[in-house]
MITORLUM-185654 format. One record per residue: residue in three letters; x, y, z of N, C-alpha, C, CB in turn. Coordinates in steps of 0.1 Angstrom, whole numbers, plus 5000, padded with zeros to 4 digits. Last residue first. Glycine has a CB too. Example, Ala and Ser with C-alpha at 12.3 -4.5 7.8 and 13.67 -1.06 7.14 Angstrom:
Ser512849785071513749895071512950005079514149945057
Ala513249435078512349555078513249675078511349555090
# end
This chain:
Leu327808673664329108603670330208673672329608493664
Lys324608533668325208673663326608653670324408823669
Ser322908323648323408353660324708403661323408263668
Pro320408363620321508283628322408363638322608223617
Pro316808433628317908493621319508433626317708663624
Phe314208443610315608363617316408333618315908313617
Lys313508623592312408603601313708513611310608503594
Lys316308663577315408763583314308743596314808793571
Ile316608393571317308503574317008603585317308553563
Asp313808413550314808293563315308373572316308193558
Glu314908583530313608573538313708493547312508543532
Ile317208483519317108603528315908633537317308723520
Leu316408223512317508253520317608353526318308263516
Leu314408293490314108273505315108253514313408163507
Asn316308443470315508553485314708433495313908713478
Gly317708263461318108323467317408403477318608353461
Lys315008133442316108083451316608163462317308053443
Lys315208383425313908353436314708263447312208243429
Ser318508563433317208463425316608453432317208333418
Ile319908873431319108773439318408713431318208823450
Ser322409013408321009013415320508903417320109073410
Leu324409023391324708973406322909063416326909073412
Asn324109043370324209143368323609123384323709223354
Lys324708793357325208853351325009073354324808773338
His324008553381326208633379326108773367327908443365
Asp321908593402322108573387323608643381320708673379
Ile322008353428322408463422322808483407323208503429
Leu322008173436321208213442321408273438320908203451
Ser321407853405322007893416321208023425323307933412
Leu319607723397320507653407320907723413321507583405
Gly318607853372317507833384318607793397316207683381
Lys319807603349319307693353318407733362319007723348
Glu320707293342321107363358320907503358322807353363
Thr319507283318319607223326319107243343320507203324
Glu321407483302319807493302319007423316319107413286
Ser323907603317323307483308322007503310323807333312
Ser325407763333325207843319324607743315326407883309
Tyr325707883368325507793358324707813347325107693364
His328107993394327208033378327407913374327908163365
Asp327207953429328307953418327207973402329307763419
Ile326407963453326308123445327108083435327008263452
Thr323507713459324907713455324707883446325507543444
Tyr322707593485323107583478322707623462323207503482
Phe322907703518321707713510323107663495320807923510
Thr323607523552324007643534323207613523325707603526
Tyr322207553581322307453567323207573563320707403555
Ser321107443620321907523607321807403593323807553612
Leu318307433633319507353629320107433622319307233623
Gln315507383651316907513653318107423651317007593671
Tyr313307263641314607223648315807303651315007143642
Lys311907473632311607413637312307313647311007403630
Asn314207523610313707623619313207543630312707713613
Ile313807293589315207333599314607463609316907413587
Asn311307313584311507223594312507243603311707103588
Glu311307523566310307523581311007433590308707453580
Leu312707423551313407553561312407573570313807703552
Ala311307253536312507193543312907313555313807183530
Leu309407443528309007353539310207323548308407213533
Ser311007613510310707643516310107513528310307733511
Ile311507353489312307383497311807463510313207443490
Tyr308607303478309407163488311207303494310306933469
Tyr308607533465308007513474308607373484306807513469
Leu310607513450310507663458309607593468309707823450
Asp309807313431311807313440311507403448313607383430
Glu307707393418307807293431309207313437307507123427
Asn308907633407307207633418307607553427305507553412
Ser311707583401310507573395309807583408310307453387
Ser314707603410313507693409312307693406313707753404
Phe315507333382315307433397314607553398316507483402
Asp314807163367313707223367314407303380312107133369
Lys316806863365316707023362315207093371316607033342
Lys318106743391318406723378317806843361317706583379
Trp317106773415319106763409318806743399320406643414
Val314306933434314806833425316606823422313906863411
Gly314307013460313206933457313906883448311806993453
Gly317507023479316407093471315806973468316707183458
Phe319307063497318107043505317107113497318207103519
Glu322607043518322107123501320707053509322807033478
Gly323507063545324307103536323207163515325706953537
Val322507133576321807043566322907133553319607063565
Ile324606983607324407143592323207043577327107203581
Ile323206913636323306893625323706973614322506853624
Pro324706723669324606823657324206833645325406863655
Phe323406433675324506483672323906623665325406373663
Asp321006343685322206223686323006333684322406083674
Asn318306433680319106403691320206293695318406393697
Ile318406413652318006543663318506533677316506573665
Phe317906233638319206233644319106323655320406273635
Asn315306213620315906083630317006093640316505963622
Glu315606443606314606433620314506313626313206453617
Trp317206403585318106463597316806453612318706673591
Pro315406323564316106223566316606253582317106203555
Phe312006473563313806463564314606363573314306583570
Ile308806323559310106323570311106363562310506183577
Ile305406453549307206473547308206443559307506633545
Glu302806403550303306463559305106393557302306423574
Pro302006343517301706443526302406503536300906413532
Asn303706193496303706183512303306333513305306143520
Leu302206143473302606053478303006063493303306013471
Asn302206443469301406373468301406223474301206383457
Leu305506433463305006553477303006493477305406823469
Tyr306006283443306506293462306006313468307506363469
Asn304906413421304506233422304706263441306206063411
Asn306106623422304606633426304406543429303506673418
Leu308906503419308606623427307306603434308506753416
Asp308006423390309006363402308406403416310706443402
Arg307506713379306606603380307106513390306406523366
Ala310306843382309306943385308506833384308907083377
Asp313206633388312506683379311206743389312206573366
Ser314006423406315006413390314206563389314506243372
Ala313706443437313406403429314006473416312206403433
Pro315106483468313906343467313306293451312306393476
Tyr317706553478317106553467316606443467317706583457
Tyr320006613505319206583503318406643491318906563512
His322506623528322006643511321006573508323006603500
Phe323506663560322906593553322706693536321606553561
Asn326006563587325606643573325406593562326306713568
Leu326506583623326206513612325606643597325006403618
Ile329906683636328406703629327806643619328206823623
Ile331706563664330806513651329806613649330106373652
Asn333506523692332906693682332606643668334306853679
Lys334806203683334306323695334106433682335806383711
Phe333305893681334206043673333406133681334006093651
Arg331505663693332705683693333905793694332805633686
Lys329305753675329505733690330505763699329405633693
Leu329005593652330005743649330005833665328905873633
Asp327505363658328905323652329805513653328405233631
Asn325205483662326205453671327205393669325905403678
Ile323905553636325105633643325305613651325205723645
Asn323905343612324005283619324705433631324705143614
Lys324005463580323505313586323105273596324305233587
Phe322405693571323605683586323405563589323405783601
Asn321605903545321705793549323105743560321505733536
Ser322606103526321506103531321506053543320606053524
Gly324206143505324406233517323206223524324606383514
Trp324706003486325106103483323706173491325406113468
Asp325305753511324305693497323705883488322105563508
Ile325905853536326405743524325405773516326605583527
Gly326106173552325306063551326105993540323706083549
Thr328706323562328006323558327006233553328306383556
Ile330306493589330306323588329006343577330006193608
Leu332506723598331406713590331506563587331406813578
Val334006823633334106783619332906693613335406703617
Ala336307033646334706983643334806913631333607113642
Ala339207043660338007053655337407013649337707103653
Lys341307003683339807053684338407053672340107183688
Pro343406983668343006893679341506903684344006933692
Gln344607033646343807123646342806973657343307203627
Tyr347206843632347207003634346107053642347007073621
Lys345606593637346806653638347706753644346806663631
Arg342806603625343106703643345006633651341006613660
Ile342906513602342606613607343106663619341706613606
Lys343906263606344606333600344406503602344406283587
Ile341806123620343006113632344106263623344005893633
Ile339806203604339606283619340906293622338806213631
Ser340406013579340006123582340206243594339106083582
Glu340205753597341605763591341605973591341805653571
Glu337205753604338605773611339505783609339005733617
Val336305793573335905863584337205883599334605773587
Leu337205533567337805643555337605753569336605683536
Lys335605343586337105353583337705493577337505243571
Leu333205403574334005463585335205433587333605453596
Tyr333305303549333005443552333405483565331705483552
Gln332905033551334405053540334205253547334204993514
Asn330905013562332104973573332805053565332804813576
Trp328905073544329105223558330305123566327105273574
Glu330605103506329705003519329405133536331404813525
Ile330205343483331005343491329705243503331605503494
Phe328805503460329205403457330005303472330005453443
His329205783476328605703470328905553465328405773463
Pro329006133498329805993497328705833489330405953517
Glu329606393495328306333494328506173490327506413483
Ser331806503504330306553502329606473508329806563489
Trp333706373530333606333519332106363517334006193519
Val334606533557335506393555335306403538334606223565
Gly335506843568334406743560335406643562333806773541
Tyr336507103593336506943581335506913576336806793587
Leu335607433604334907283600335407193594334007283593
Ile337407693612337007623602336907533608337707623591
His338207913631336907943626336607813615336908103620
Tyr340507913639339907833645338007843643340507843659
Lys343807903625342307953623341207863631341907943606
Asn346607783625346007883635344107923636347008033631
Lys346207573607346307543619346007613631347207523620
Tyr346007613579345007663587345007663603343807603582
Arg348207463570347707513564347407603572347207453559
Lys346807143583348107233591348007363581350007153591
Ser344707123573344207143587345507233592344006983596
Leu345407063546344507203549344507283562343107163547
Tyr346906833547347506963546346207053546348506983531
Cys344706713555345606713565346306823565346406603565
Met343106673536342206743544343106783555340906663549
Phe344606513518344906633514343606743528344506643494
Asp344606253532346106343534345606493530347706283521
Pro341906193531342406283543343506343544342406223554
Phe341506153504341706303511341906293522340606403511
Gly342905993488343306113489342506213500343306153475
Lys340905783487341405743494342505903495341705593491
Val339205863464339005913479339805863489337805893484
Tyr340105743445340205833446339705923455340005833439
Ile339005473448339905473447340605663447340105373436
Leu336105513451336605463461338205463459336105343465
Pro335105533422335605663434336205633449334405753439
Asn335805493397336305413410336205573415337905313409
Lys335005783374334805643381335705593391334805523371
Ile333006043379334105993376334105813382335206103383
Asn330206183382331206093371332106013370331706133365
Gly330806353400329506223403329906143391327506283401
Asp333506453418332906453398332006333401334406413382
Ile333506513451333806433437333206463427333606303438
Thr334806673479333806653468334706583456333006803463
Pro335806753511336206763496334806663489338106683493
Thr334507093526334706933525335206913513333506853526
Leu335307323549336007283540335707143539337307313542
Tyr333507593566333707433566334307403551332207343569
Val333407893586333607783571333807653575335007813561
Tyr331808173598332808053600332707963584332307953617
Ile332008453603331808403596332708233599332008503584
Asn333508753610333008623619331808523617332708653630
Asp335208863594333708933589332808813602333208893566
Lys337808783594337308923597335608933599337809003584
Glu337308483585337908543598337608663608338908573595
Thr337008573557335908493566336108553586336408293564
Gln339308653552338108753553337208693563337308773536
Asn340908403553341508573564339708593563343008753552
Ile339408223534340408213554339908333560342708223556
Leu339708363512338408363521338708283538337008263509
Trp342608383510341908503512340908523518341608553502
Asp342908123507343408193513343008293522343808233506
Leu342008083482341507993494342208073507342107813492
Tyr343508203468342108263468341708213478341208243457
Asn345708033472346008173470344308213473346708223453
Ile344307783455345007803473344907943478346707763475
Lys344307703430343107863443343507823455340907853445
Lys345207473430345807573418344907683426345407523398
Pro344607343447345607363451345907463441346407243452
Thr341707243439342007363447343207423450341607353458
Asp341907083419341407203415342007323427339807183413
Glu342406783430343106843415342907063418341406763396
Leu341006723452342006733450343506813438341706653451
Asn338507003460338906863454340206883453338406803441
Val335907163480337207113479337807043470337307053487
Phe333607333494333407213489335407223476331307203479
Val332707543515333207573508333807393503333907683514
Gly329707753532330507633526331307543518330407593526
Ile329607983550329607943540330607803537329908053534
Leu328108163578328908033579328908003559327807883591
Asn326608373586327508353595328108183590326908393611
Ile324608613565325608503574326608493580325908423570
Asp323808923563323808843578323908643578322008913586
Lys324009023538322908953543322608863556322608863535
Glu326509043534325409163541324109093543325009313530
Lys327608823523327908863541327008993543330008913545
Phe326808883498325808763506326008773526326708563498
Ile328109063487326009073490326008963502324408983470
Asn330808873492330409023499329009073498331209133493
Tyr330508703472331108703486330408793499332708743484
Ile330208843451329108763453329308713469328908643442
Lys333208993447332109073451330208963454332109193435
Lys334608763449334508823460333308933461335708863462
Phe333908633421333708603432333108643447334508593432
Thr334908813408333408803405332908743422333008673391
Glu337308823414336508933415335908913412336609033412
Phe337608523401337908543418336808683422340008593422
Asp335508413372336508533376336708553393335908693370
Tyr335508093369334708223370335908333375333308213381
Tyr335007753373335807853370335007983368336807813359
His334207443394334007603391334607703387333607643398
Tyr335207293413335507273399334907373389335207123395
Gly336207423440336407273431336207293419335507143433
Phe336007643446337407613450337307513443337907593463
Phe333407673442334507773433335707713434334707923439
Gln331507623447331907523442333407533434330907473434
Thr329507673481330507713467331307633461331407803469
Ser327307783496327907723498328207733480327407613507
Val325808023527325707953513326407873511326008023503
Gly324208023559324908053553324508013534326008003562
Lys324007963597323107963584324108053571321508063588
Leu323907813627325007903615324107863602326907823613
Ile323607843664323107783647323707873635321107783644
Val324607773692325307803676324107793662326607653672
Pro324407783723324307693712324407793699322807593713
Ser327207853745326107883744325207813729326208023745
His329907903754329307753754327607773754329907653770
Asn331108133751330508133766329207993765329708323771
Asn334008043735333908143745333108133756333608243740
Glu332507803721333807803732333407863743335107883728
Asn329407743715330107893712331107863723329008053713
Leu328207423700328207533712329507633708328407463728
Leu325607233691327107293681327207413693326907373658
Lys324406943704324107053699326107173696322607133713
Asn324406753718324206693711324406853697322706603716
Glu326106863743324606833745324106813732323706943751
Gly328106973722328406873742327006923737329606953763
Val331307033701329706953702329606933720329606753691
Tyr332307373690333107223696330807193700335107263719
Leu334407643681332607593680333507463687331507553659
Pro336007933686336107733683334607733686337307593698
Pro334908263677335408143690335607993680333708103707
Leu336308513667335808423667336108283671335708423659
Lys337708743693338308653680336908563681340208543682
Lys338208953716336808963702337208853692336909143689
Ser338409023741338708933734337208893719339108813746
Lys337509093766338009163757338109143743339109183761
Leu337508923793336008903782336008983775334508913787
Asn339008773812339108863805337808823792340708873801
Leu338908693851338608633834338608783825336708543833
Lys341308513877340608653869339808633854342008763865
Ser340308263896340808313885340208423877340708203877
Lys340308053924339308163912340608173904338408363920
Tyr339207833952340407843938339407993929340507623924
Gln339607673983338707853974339807903966338108033988
Arg339407474010339607544000339007673995339407473993
Asn338107404033339807404035340507484018340507184037
Leu335807304034336207394043337507454040336307344056
His335307134018334807324013336007354019333107424021
Val334306874025335306924016336007044013335006904008
Ser332306964044333006984051334706964040332606894064
Tyr329806924027330407044025331807054033329507154030
Leu329706674029330106674012330406834011328606624001
Asn329406594050330806554043331106594028331006394045
Phe326606624057327406734064329006674054327506724086
Gly323906554052324906514043326506594043324206534030
Lys322306684068322406504070323806444062320906404062
Lys322806914059323106894072323206734076321906974080
Ala321606934035322606944041323406914052322506994040
Leu318606864046319706854035321006814035319906944031
Ile318207144066318406954070318906844058316606884075
Asp319607434062319107314050319607184063320407314030
Tyr319907524091318807554086318407444073319107694082
Lys322207494106320807524111320007494101320607664116
Leu323807504084323607394081322407344092325007314081
Tyr324307764088324007724084323107604080324607754084
Leu327107714111325407844112324707784101325708044107
Thr328807554097328407534108327007604112329407574115
Ile330007794077329007684073328307604080329307604067
Leu330907964101330107984088328907874084331207984077
Lys332807794106332107844118330607864112332807994126
Ser334407754082333607644090332807674099334407554097
Lys335407984083334507924068334107804077335507864050
Val337108014103335908104098335108044090336108214091
Glu338807804102338107804109336807904110338807804117
Thr340207864076339407754079338307724088339907684082
Glu341208064078340708134075339508024074341208214064
Lys343707974099342208084106341308074097342308264108
Lys345307774085343907734096342807834098344307714111
Thr344607934048345007874063344507874072345807914068
Leu343807704021343107814029344507814040341307774037
Asn343807504004344807634000344407734015344207733980
Pro344707173995343507264002344507414002342807204020
Asn344607103955345107073974344407143981346607123980
Lys341707003934342807043942343207033952343007123944
Ser339806863932340506833928342206893929339806843920
Leu337407003945338006913951338906903947337606813951
Ser336907163925338007243938338707143943337307313952
Tyr334607113913336207093908337407113917336507183897
Asn332507243925332607133934333907093924331007033936
Ser333707553919333107503922333307393929332707493916
Leu336207833915335807683913334507633920336907593917
Tyr335008133900335508043910335507913912335108053918
Ser336008403887335508303883336008213895335708273868
Tyr336008783888336908633892335608543887337408593912
Ile336209093868335308933869335808813872334608893856
Arg335909433873337009263875336209153877338209243891
Phe334409573847334709523857335909383858333409513863
Asn333209853826333909763831334609683842334309783827
Asn329909813810330609923819331909803822329509983835
Lys328109823795328809913788330009943798328010043782
Thr326709503788326609663797327909683794326209683815
Lys326309273780325409333777325509493780324509263782
Lys328409113790328509143779327409243771328709023775
Ile326609053813327709163818328209163800329209103832
Ser325208823799324508943805325609093807323808893820
Glu327308653794326308673785325808833790325308553785
Ile327708603820328508603811327708733801328708433805
Thr325408463836326108583839326808693827327208543849
Leu325008233816323908333815324408503821322508263826
Tyr327408073822326908143809326208223812326208083800
Ser327108053852328208123848328108203835329108033849
Ser324907893854324508043861325708163860324108023879
Ile325707653843325007813836324807893845323507833830
Tyr327407623864328207663849327007723844328907533839
His325307563878326907653884327107663876328207603892
Asp323207373872323107503875324307583879322207493884
Ser324407163870324007223859323807353859322907163855
His327607053890326407073891326007153881326007113903
Asp330206883879329806973886328306993884330607093883
Gly332606753860331606693872331306763885332306553877
Thr334006863842334506833852333806783866335206923854
Tyr333406893813332306843816333506743833331306733799
Lys333607103798335006973796335106913808336707033793
Tyr332607323805332007283792332607153789332207383780
Asn333107443830332707323831331807263818332007323843
Ser334207713832334107653820334407543824334807683810
Tyr333707883851333607913841333207823825334607973843
Asp332007893885333207813878332507843860333407593884
Leu330608163895331008043898331807983886329807963902
Ile331708483896330808413895331408263898330308433882
Asn331708853911332208733915331208643909332408723930
Ile332909143904331909053898332408943899331609063885
Ile333409463912333909323913332609233907334409283928
Lys332109693912333609683903334109563905335009793907
Pro328809703904329809693910331609683905329209603914
Lys326009873898327209923893328509853904327110083893
Glu323609743905324109763916325709833911324009603926
Lys323009803883322109883889323109903900320509823892
Glu323809673866323809753858323109843871323209723842
Ile323009363871324609473869324309613871325509473852
Leu319909443866320809463880322309443882320409363888
Phe320309393839319609563850320009503864317209603850
Arg321209163833321909283830321409393839321709323815
Ile319408963847320709013854321609133850321608903853
Ile317209073830317209093842318609063851316009013845
Asn318708953804318409103801317909163820316709103786
Ile319108673811319608773803319608913812318708773788
Leu315608683804316408653821317708683818316508483828
Glu315108753781314508813791315308763807312808773790
Ser316508513767316308693764316308793778314608723756
Leu315008303785316108353779316608443779316308333771
Ser311608413793312708353783314008403789312408403767
Tyr310008413829311608393818311708353809312608333821
Ser308208443852308308373841309508403834307208403834
Asn306908483888307508553877307508423863309208603884
Ala305808383907306208493907306408573894307208473914
Asn305908103915305008123906304808253905303908073908
Asp308108013932307108063939305608163928308208173951
Ile309307953912308907863919308107873929309807803922
Thr309408063881309908053897309307983904310008153905
Lys309807903847308808003859309307943873306807963857
Ile310907973816311207913832310408003840312807893838
Gln310507923787309907973793310907883805308407973789
Asn311307723759311207893761311107963768310707933759
Ile313607423763312007483769312507623763311507483790
Asp315707413756315107273753313407303754315807163766
Lys318007573747316807623742315607473743317207693723
Phe320007613765320307523753318707493748321207363758
Trp319007743790320407803779320207683766322507803789
Leu316807593795316707753791317407713782317307883800
Lys318307313809317207323796316907473785315607293804
Lys319407463824320207413817319607373804320707313823
Leu317907533842318507663837319307583823319807753852
Ser314707383840316507363848316607473840317807203845
Gln311907163851312407303848313707273850311807433857
Phe309406953853311406933849312007043836311806723839
Asn308007033868308007033859308907013847307707103859
Asn308807063895308407183887308407173873309207293890
Asn308406833905307106923911307107053904307206963929
Lys310606693887308906653887308006753896308606503894
Tyr313106863885312506783890310806763890313006803900
Gly316206853861314906933862314306843875313906943845
Glu318206793847316606753842315706773853316306583838
Gly320606833850320206973842318806883843321007023825
Asn322006703869322606673854321506783844322406463850
Phe321306763895322706803890323006803877323806733894
Ser318607023897319106893895320806903892318206823884
Gly317707303889317907173878318607053878318207203867
Asp315707443912316807373908316907283899317207333916
Pro313707743898313707603902315307553904312807513890
Leu314208063911314207923894314707843902315607943876
Arg314808313928313908163932313408063917312008233942
Leu316308523928315508543918314508393918316508563904
Phe316908743953316308583954315708563942315208553964
Ile319808923969318508913961318408753953318609043950
Leu320509073997320308953990319408953981320008863997
Lys323209314008322409294005322109143993322109404003
Val325009554030324509394030323509374023324109344043
Lys324309774035325609784026325409644024327109854032
Arg322509864058322209854041323709814033321510024035
Asp322709744083323709734080323509744062324309624088
Asn320509694099320909724104322809804097320609634112
Lys318609494080318609604088319109704093318509594094
Leu320109364052320109364068320109514074321509274073
Tyr317609344026318509424035318809434049318409534033
Phe316509183999316709144012318209304017317408934011
Val314209153970315409213975315409223993315509363966
Ser312308973943312909003964313909063965313508873974
Ile311009183918311709033929312509103944313408913916
Ile308709143892308809153907309509113915308109113911
Ile308009243860308309143865309009213886309509053851
Asn307209433842306409293848306809163857306009233837
Asp309509593847308209573838307609553842307909513831
Ile310609523876311209573867310509533856312509543867
Lys310809593912309809573901309909643888308709593905
Leu311409463940312409563928311109533914314709473922
Lys310309503974310009433959310309523948308509383956
Glu312209444001311809513991311609423980312709603988
Glu312509344036312409304022311709394010311709184023
Glu315009374058314209394056313909354042314209484061
Trp316109104088316609124072314809214072316908924059
Ile318409034113316709084112317409174095315909244131
Asn320008914129319608904121318508884115320108854119
Lys322509164143321209124143321109084127320009244149
Glu326109144129324309234133323709134138323309294120
Asn328309074122328409134138327009174136329709284142
Val329209034098328909144097328109174115328109164082
Met328608774095329908814095330008964094330708764083
Asn325608704106327008684112328208744109327308574111
Ser324408804082324508924093325608884100323208954102
Tyr324808584064325508694057325908844072324208744041
Val324608354080325508404077325908524072325708334073
Ala321808444077322208424094323408444088321808274105
Met321008414050320408574057320908524071318308614056
Ile321408104049322108234043322008354048321808264033
Gly318808044059320008034063321108104060320307954062
Lys316708164047317108214061318508154062316108164074
Glu317308024020317208134021317708174037315908164015
Arg316907774034317807824029318307944024317907774025
Asn313907824041314807754049316107794047314807614047
Lys312307764015312907914028313507884037311808004037
Trp313307554006313807643999313507754009313207643985
Tyr311707354029313207364024313707504019313307254011
Asn308707464020309807504038311207514034310007354052
Val307907404001308207583999309207514015306107764000
Lys309607033992308707133995309007293999308207074004
Gln312206973968311507043976310807033979311307113977
Gly313906973948312706883942311506893957313306663938
Ala316207163954316207023952314806903952317206993961
Asp316007423958314707343964315207193964313207363955
Gly317107623949317907503953317007423963319407543959
Ser316507883937316307813946316707723956315707793943
Thr319008053918317307933921317807893934317007753908
Leu320408293917319708263907318108163908320708203898
Phe321208533941321108353935320008363929321108213945
Ile323408783943322108763935322008573936322408863915
Thr324408953965324708853965323408803957325108803979
Thr327009303974325609243971325409073966325009333961
Val328609463994328309363990327009303987328909303996
Gln330909744000329109733999329509533990327909933983
Phe333409694024332509744010331309674007333309733997
Asn334509664047333309784046332709764038333509914044
Lys335909434048336509564050335809684046337709554043
Lys334609234060335509304072336009494066337309164074
Leu333609184032333009264044333409314058332109214047
Tyr335909134019335109214016334209294029334409134008
Ser336208914036336808964042336709104034337908904046
Tyr334208724032333808784047334708874048333908674060
Ile334708684006333508764003333508804022331808653994
Asp336408524004336808624002335508714005337608633990
Pro337308234019336908344027337508474024337208324039
Met333908174001334608204011335808134014333808214020
Met333208093976333908183974334108263986333308253964
Phe332507833979333107883971333807993971332607873964
Leu329907824000331307714002332207743988330707504002
Leu329108064001329608034010330207934013329008044016
Ser327708123973328508223977329708153992327308363980
Asp325907873977327007853966327907953968326507863951
Asn324107823989324907793998326307843989324707644004
Pro321307903970321807993983322707943992320708023992
His323107863939322107803945322307903960322207623945
Ala324108053918323107943913322207933926323807783909
Val325408353918325308223922323908143920325608233936
Ile327208613921326108603914326608443914326008713899
Asn328008923935328308773937327108723928328308723953
Leu329909243939328409103934328509053931327409093928
Val330509543955331209353950329609313947332209213968
Arg332209813955330609703954331309603948328909753944
Ile333010113975333709973965332309853970335809913972
Arg332310273993332210283980332410213968332710343979
Ser333310164014332510164016331710204001332510234027
Asn335610264013335810124011334310074011336810054022
Leu335610544018336210504009335810334006337710534012
Ile335110544049334110554039334010484024334210684037
Lys337610404058335910284057334910364045334710284078
Asn339210604054339610454045337810384046341210324057
Ser338010754069338110764053338010634046339510834049
Leu338410624093337310714085337410684071337510864087
Phe341710614094340410464097338810504092340310414119
Phe342110884088342610754081341110654082344210674090
Ser341810994111341111054095341010914089342211174083
Ile342610874131341010824131340610874119339910874143
Leu345210924122344310784125343410784128344610704134
Leu344811254130345311134116344710984116347311104115
Ile344511214155343511234146344011214132343111364149
Val346311124163345611004170344711084161345410974189
Gly348711364159348811174150347711074159350811074153
Phe348011524171347211534159347411374154347611664148
Phe348411434199346811424192346611464179345811504199
Leu350811434192350711274199348811294194351311254224
Lys351711654190352211564178351811474179353411554175
Leu351111804214350111834201350611724188350412024196
Phe352711654228351211654232350611664218350711774242
Ile355311784221354811644226353111584222355011644242
Lys354712044226354812014212354711824215356612084203
Arg354412024259353112114247353512014234353512354241
Gly356811994264355811874269354411924260355611864290
His358212174256358412084251357611954246359112074257
Phe357412374273357012354260357112304250357112394256
Leu357712264298356512314294356212254280356412464295
Tyr360312314297359712184295358612194290359712104305
Asn360812584294361212464282360812344288363012444277
Ser359712664318359512694307359912594289360212804309
Gln361812554334360412464334359612574325359612424351
Arg364212694328364012524326362412484328365012424339
Lys363112954334363512894317363412764319365112914309
Tyr362912904356361912974356361912944339362013134363
Leu366012884366364812774368363512774366364812734379
Lys366613124362367312974360366412864356367912934374
Cys365313274374365313324363365513204354366313414362
Phe366613194402365013194400364913174383364113354406
Arg369213274399369013124400367513084396369313064416
Tyr369013504400369113444385368913334386370313444378
Phe367913554426367113604415367513504403367413764413
Ile370413464442368613414441367713414433367813474447
Asn372413664432372313534428370913444431373513464433
Met371113894444371413844428371313734423372513854423
# end
């Protein structure tokens, strides 16, 4: 019995060991399965995360977006990079082709695959684009649009007919042709192609280059223009993305911020790329300074506020996307010398608002405007909601004695208005609507004082400078170049009545408008441009001259305001208004505005 009992006890003990052993084994087995499942599921989930990089040159994602792109690829994200230009630097074909090969070698190295790529031709309408997939890892994709390198300052290169993205963006050229002669794009076509590629890729993350270089931070023109193009393209999509902007050359002003390991990875990739890029290899120091830096910021494009305007490239630009802005609208003396019912003014404003104007010129004065300041508050608030800009500029009764004494109050008055509207950024400010009986040097002092006063409360305000001699003459344009963010404003009526205008037209078969001499110096808003100024407003001669002025304004893509929406009852001033106040119908003169806006619409904002 004792032997049997001991045998049973031993068997039970062994069974317990086996049971516990199986239990441990099962735990280990299922643990390994869970780890493998987690790894595979994580890899599958990550492979669904799409990242789209849009840069200017073949080396930009390497210099400015590393190590982030390297990290995305190691996490098994799908990564597509679009290169807008070839980065040809004015060199021959082999150079830009080798740059493409160099960046292909970099991307294949990052995923430890052979540097073997398959090319597909993507057809979009009449456009054919080269798309390259890594043969053994099709989650890695490179798209080359092969537009010409625009050079650092955007002048372009001789062998590409001096084309550049910058010139296309600022509408100095109408088309840009790829260096392989495969495609040609207008600005809108290029934006739509980028939009198409964004929607096709369906990314969760979009990475672009520095978006704020309008402050002239010493960057390559292709870098920041590529960002402007991408932002405009994104706005045309319906998807939501996380958007990151990477500092490019300006990152050199920042301290190194990468770890030693990240720097080593980046250095290895740059060394690989330099085997293919002869010019870059010669100037390696330009690359080495980027080894230990990467700076990015998240962008939010959901703001619908009317953006401030600023002056750059001799154009009026939108601070949100840095694109050229053309303003077209009407002007009024309601807040100055004209007296009629405010409800009528509001009705007239709404009529022209519906005609797609985006600017209203408001002439103000020292006596009447303070009495109507609540009305002006309404207009400032309403125009902000309606996406319409306003310019406020002081005016003077043409018959007033001693105008120089009167206008001494203008700077303080404009300071008062800029303070009152210091939180409104859709306002442009003026110095004097039609300077007269004043010498150029005297006027410059008034300009300087006004700018200082206005910018006390509106430091970024764009200021309108009107020519002397009633708005048409700038004695020395170089005197104005020390003032930042200014716009030239012209008022021009060449004749007093229809007979004088006929004589003027007969003597000047090829009219040269006063603003034509200054289109390369500053942005221009033509404030008034009738043919006559004393009588015969809206006569056939007057309307003909106005149509010639409009043709010239559109030729140079200038901005303007039509004068005026106010009510005139005297016989000599009949026909001056754009609208009949009795029945609120558009006048013949007003119809010229409506037709022009339909044919040549102002900027959508």
